[in-house]
C-alpha positions in Angstrom: 21.6 90.3 66.0 21.7 92.6 63.0 18.3 93.6 61.7 17.8 95.7 58.6 16.0 98.9 59.5 14.8 101.6 57.1 13.4 105.1 57.4 10.1 105.8 55.6 8.9 109.3 56.1 9.4 110.1 59.8 9.3 106.5 60.9 11.8 103.6 61.3 10.6 100.2 60.2 11.7 96.6 60.2 10.4 93.5 58.4 10.8 89.8 58.9 11.7 88.1 55.6 10.8 84.8 57.2 7.3 86.1 58.0 5.8 85.7 61.4 7.7 82.5 62.0 11.1 84.3 62.3 12.5 83.8 65.7 13.5 87.5 66.3 10.1 88.6 65.1 8.2 86.3 67.4 10.3 87.6 70.3 9.7 91.2 69.2 6.0 90.6 69.0 5.9 89.0 72.5 7.8 91.8 74.2 7.1 94.8 71.9 10.5 96.1 73.1 14.1 96.2 71.9 17.4 97.9 72.3 18.9 99.2 69.1 22.6 100.1 68.5 23.2 102.1 65.3 26.0 104.5 64.5 27.3 104.4 68.0 23.9 105.4 69.5 22.0 103.0 71.7 18.3 103.4 72.4 15.4 101.5 73.9 12.5 101.3 71.5 9.0 100.0 71.5 8.0 97.8 68.5 4.6 98.6 67.3 2.6 97.0 64.5 2.8 99.2 61.5 -0.2 100.2 59.3 -0.7 98.7 55.8 -0.4 102.2 54.4 3.4 102.3 54.8 4.1 99.2 52.6 5.0 101.1 49.4 7.2 103.6 51.3 8.9 100.8 53.2 9.5 98.8 50.0 11.1 101.8 48.4 13.2 102.5 51.5 14.6 98.9 51.5 15.4 99.1 47.8 17.0 102.5 48.2 19.1 101.7 51.2 20.0 98.0 50.5 19.5 97.7 46.8 23.1 96.6 46.2 22.1 93.3 48.0 19.2 92.1 45.9 19.2 88.6 47.3 18.5 90.1 50.8 16.2 92.9 49.7 13.8 91.0 47.5 12.5 88.8 50.3 11.9 91.9 52.4 9.8 93.6 49.7 7.9 90.5 48.7 4.2 90.6 49.5 4.6 87.9 52.2 6.9 90.3 54.1 4.4 93.1 54.2 2.4 91.8 57.1 5.2 91.0 59.5 6.4 94.6 59.9 7.1 96.7 62.9 7.6 100.4 63.6 10.4 101.4 66.0 9.4 104.2 68.4 11.6 105.5 71.1 10.2 104.3 74.5 10.8 107.7 76.0 8.3 109.2 73.4 5.6 106.9 74.7 5.8 108.4 78.1 
């Protein structure tokens, strides 16, 4: 399933525009794990709750990367989408 990921600073983040009720988000929160495939690279990642401090940077990253799709971007930068956000961290980095 395609999920819209953005880079903000040194981190990769994803938000659920359906809030905490989104199916993929509930599954991600339950397992805190995923496998991503981007640009021909596949990696196992941990999905960690992201701090509130990243909201503005993540908003800007979504607008910058996906701004040509406003009907998809606006729900992801709406205030309701700020809480259901996850940071992607390579599992290998967690030891």
